[in-house]
Each structure stands twice: as C-alpha cells, then as structure tokens.
C-alpha positions in Angstrom: 5.1 11.1 13.6 6.3 9.3 10.6 7.1 11.7 7.8 6.6 14.7 9.8 8.0 17.9 8.8 11.3 18.6 10.8 11.9 21.8 12.5 15.6 22.5 13.2 16.5 25.1 15.5 19.1 27.9 15.1 21.1 26.3 17.9 21.2 22.9 16.0 22.4 24.9 12.8 24.8 27.1 14.5 28.4 26.1 13.7 27.1 22.9 11.8 29.1 22.5 8.4 26.2 20.8 6.7 23.5 23.6 8.2 22.4 21.2 10.7 21.4 18.4 8.5 23.0 15.7 10.4 21.6 16.9 13.7 18.4 16.9 12.2 18.4 13.4 10.6 19.6 12.1 14.2 16.7 13.9 16.1 14.3 12.5 13.3 15.7 9.0 13.7 15.8 8.6 17.4 12.1 9.8 17.0 11.1 7.1 14.9 13.1 4.7 17.1 11.5 5.7 20.2 8.1 5.4 18.9 8.5 2.1 17.3 10.5 -1.2 17.7 13.0 -1.4 14.9 12.8 -4.3 12.3 13.4 -5.8 9.0 10.4 -5.3 6.5 7.9 -8.2 7.6 7.1 -10.8 5.3 3.5 -10.8 4.5 1.3 -13.4 6.4 -2.4 -13.0 7.5 -4.7 -15.3 9.1 -7.3 -13.7 7.2 -5.9 -14.5 4.0 -5.1 -18.3 4.1 -5.7 -18.9 0.3 -3.2 -16.4 -0.8 0.5 -17.0 -1.3 2.9 -14.3 -1.8 4.5 -13.9 -5.4 6.3 -10.7 -4.8 7.2 -8.9 -1.6 10.8 -7.5 -1.9 12.3 -5.7 1.0 13.0 -2.4 -1.1 10.1 -2.6 -3.2 7.0 -0.7 -2.2 4.5 -3.1 -3.7 2.9 -6.6 -2.8 1.9 -9.4 -5.1 -0.4 -12.1 -4.2 -1.9 -15.0 -5.8 -4.8 -17.5 -5.0 -5.7 -20.3 -7.2 -8.9 -22.4 -6.6 -11.7 -24.1 -8.7 -9.7 -23.7 -11.7 -9.5 -20.0 -11.4 -6.6 -17.6 -10.5 -6.7 -14.4 -8.6 -3.8 -11.9 -8.8 -3.8 -9.1 -6.2 -1.1 -6.4 -6.7 -1.2 -3.4 -3.7 0.3 0.0 -3.2 0.2 2.4 -0.8 -1.6 5.6 -2.1 0.4 8.8 -2.1 0.6 10.7 0.9 -2.2 13.6 1.4 -1.6 16.5 3.9 -4.1 18.4 5.9 -2.2 21.5 6.8 1.1 19.9 8.0 -0.3 16.6 9.3 -0.5 13.5 7.2 -3.8 11.9 6.6 -4.4 8.1 7.1 -3.0 6.2 4.1 -5.1 4.5 1.5 -4.5 1.2 -0.4 -4.8 0.9 -4.1 -5.3 -2.7 -5.5 -5.4 -4.4 -8.9 -7.5 -7.3 -8.8 -7.3 -9.9 -12.1 -9.3 -12.9 -12.3 -9.0 -15.5 -14.8 -9.4 -18.9 -15.8 -6.4 -21.0 -17.5 -7.0 -21.0 -21.2 -10.1 -19.1 -21.0 -10.8 -15.6 -21.6 -11.6 -12.8 -20.7 -9.2 -11.7 -18.0 -11.2 -9.4 -15.7 -9.5 -6.4 -14.1 -10.6 -4.4 -11.0 -9.3 -1.4 -9.8 -9.8 -1.0 -5.9 -9.1 1.3 -3.1 -9.2 0.6 0.5 -10.1 3.5 2.7 -8.5 3.7 6.1 -10.7 3.7 9.0 -8.1 5.7 11.5 -9.9 7.6 14.1 -13.4 6.0 13.3 -13.5 3.3 16.2 -12.5 0.6 13.8 -8.8 0.3 14.6 -7.1 -1.9 11.6 -10.2 -1.9 9.2 -10.1 -0.9 5.8 -13.6 -0.2 3.8 -12.7 -2.0 0.5 -14.4 -0.3 -2.7 -14.3 -1.0 -6.7 -13.2 2.0 -8.5 -13.2 0.7 -11.9 -13.9 -2.8 -13.9 -12.4 -3.7 -17.3 -11.7 -6.7 -19.2 -8.8 -8.1 -21.3 -9.1 -10.6 -24.2 -5.8 -12.3 -23.1 -3.4 -12.1 -20.1 -1.0 -9.0 -20.6 -3.4 -7.2 -22.9 -3.8 -3.6 -22.2 -7.1 -3.2 -23.8 -6.1 -0.2 -26.0 -8.8 0.7 -28.8 -11.6 -1.0 -27.0 -14.6 -0.2 -25.1 -13.8 -0.4 -21.4 -17.5 0.0 -20.0 -19.2 2.9 -18.2 -17.6 4.7 -15.0 -18.0 2.2 -12.1 -20.0 5.0 -10.2 -22.7 5.3 -13.0 -23.4 1.8 -13.1 -26.7 0.4 -11.6 -26.5 0.0 -7.7 -27.7 -3.8 -7.9 -24.8 -4.3 -10.3 -22.3 -2.7 -8.3 -23.0 -4.6 -5.3 -22.9 -8.1 -7.5 -19.5 -7.3 -8.4 -18.2 -6.2 -4.9 -19.7 -9.6 -4.2 -18.0 -11.4 -6.8 -14.6 -10.4 -5.2 -15.6 -11.2 -1.7 -16.3 -14.6 -2.8 -12.6 -14.8 -4.1 -11.2 -13.5 -0.9 -11.1 -10.3 -1.8 -12.5 -8.2 1.3 -12.0 -5.5 3.7 -9.9 -8.0 6.3 -7.4 -9.0 3.1 -7.1 -5.0 2.3 -6.5 -4.4 6.1 -3.8 -7.0 6.4 -2.2 -5.6 3.2 -2.5 -2.1 4.4 -0.7 -2.6 7.6 1.8 -4.7 6.2 2.8 -2.1 3.7 2.7 0.4 6.2 5.2 -1.5 8.4 7.3 -2.3 5.3 7.6 1.7 4.4 8.4 2.4 8.1 11.4 -0.2 8.1 12.4 1.2 4.7 12.2 4.8 6.0 14.4 4.0 8.9 16.9 2.4 6.7 16.9 5.3 4.4 17.5 7.7 7.6 20.3 5.4 8.6 22.0 5.7 5.1 21.7 9.3 5.3 23.3 9.6 8.9 26.2 7.6 7.8 26.5 9.8 4.6 26.7 12.9 6.4 28.7 11.6 9.2 31.6 11.1 6.6 31.6 15.2 6.4 32.4 15.7 10.4 
C-alpha cells in the first residue's frame, strides 16, 4: 500500500553498511511498481469539468489551480490533498481541500469558499467524493486578506436553507462532487508519481555507498 510502514527484517540488515536502507527502498519500489504502472505525473483533464482550464499543475507541485470564465464571471479553484490520517498502521482514504474564489471583473467583493471533498472509498461509490462547504467569506478586492473584518458566523451555524443555497451557488458554477472527484483522483495519481520518483532518487543515492 502507498506510504505503508516498511518492515525490514534482520536478514536484510545483516552485513549492510547502511543498516538495510537500500534493501528497504528497493523492496518498497518493487512493491509500488508491481501494484501500478509507472507513469509521469498526468495532466489534468476531465470530461466532468469541460468549462475549467488548468492554470497551474507543475509536476513537482502538490496543488492544482483551475479557472472557469463564463457570463462575465471568473471562478478559480485551488486544490490540495488533505494530510495523511492513520488508523493504527493503515492510512485512511484521502480528502481533498479546495479554495474557490468567485469574482466579476471590476466588481467587488470577491467571494471565497473553503471546501472539503470527503472520499467515499469503501462505501460502494468508487471515484465519488462528497463536496461540502466549510467556510464562506469575502474580500473587498482581489488579493485582499480580510484582516480586521467581520467574516461572518461559522458555516455550520448558518440556517440550513442558506447553507443549501450557497452549495447550489457553487454547483451552478461547476464546483460539484464530479469536479472534486476528478481533482482528487488526479492529485492522488500525481502524488504517487512523485513518490515513485522520490524512491528512485533515494535508491540512486544509497547505491553510491555500495
């Protein structure tokens, strides 16, 4: 399993100058290559997000930035995988963190939504992510940080009808569970490719000592 805990036996460590690090790296690399086809970090493309274009998706970066322009309105989506969470020695399915900015050229304010897409692995809905709003705020101008301004109540404390309306506001702009699922799968594949590259560099580094 990706990022699983390595267990190096005494047989591997015996007589190794590096304490068995190289053997452990090679074992993990073999496991990862056997469980998935090696590939370069893929470019983001989704049939579920035809109106979004990729602004930034650097192979070595961990985030993804998308943009949608329609009806004199711009929607920016910045996405990043949530940190790993362990249950015992096993990793739980990853969630997706998204910041969504909605603005109109030359008009204020800029709306900012903090969202989280909850992975539904093991619930009979492969590839599906339940996207929910965690917070809503606004900035008087693009790039504004909102310091010393009232940012509204906690989203969970809003009236249920208002929360549902804000969720539908994002859905109408293409920010929905299908988009979140596509981004989540893309970033997982991208992270896996980065992990393989990291292992290969470590293998090359420790091989020089042998």
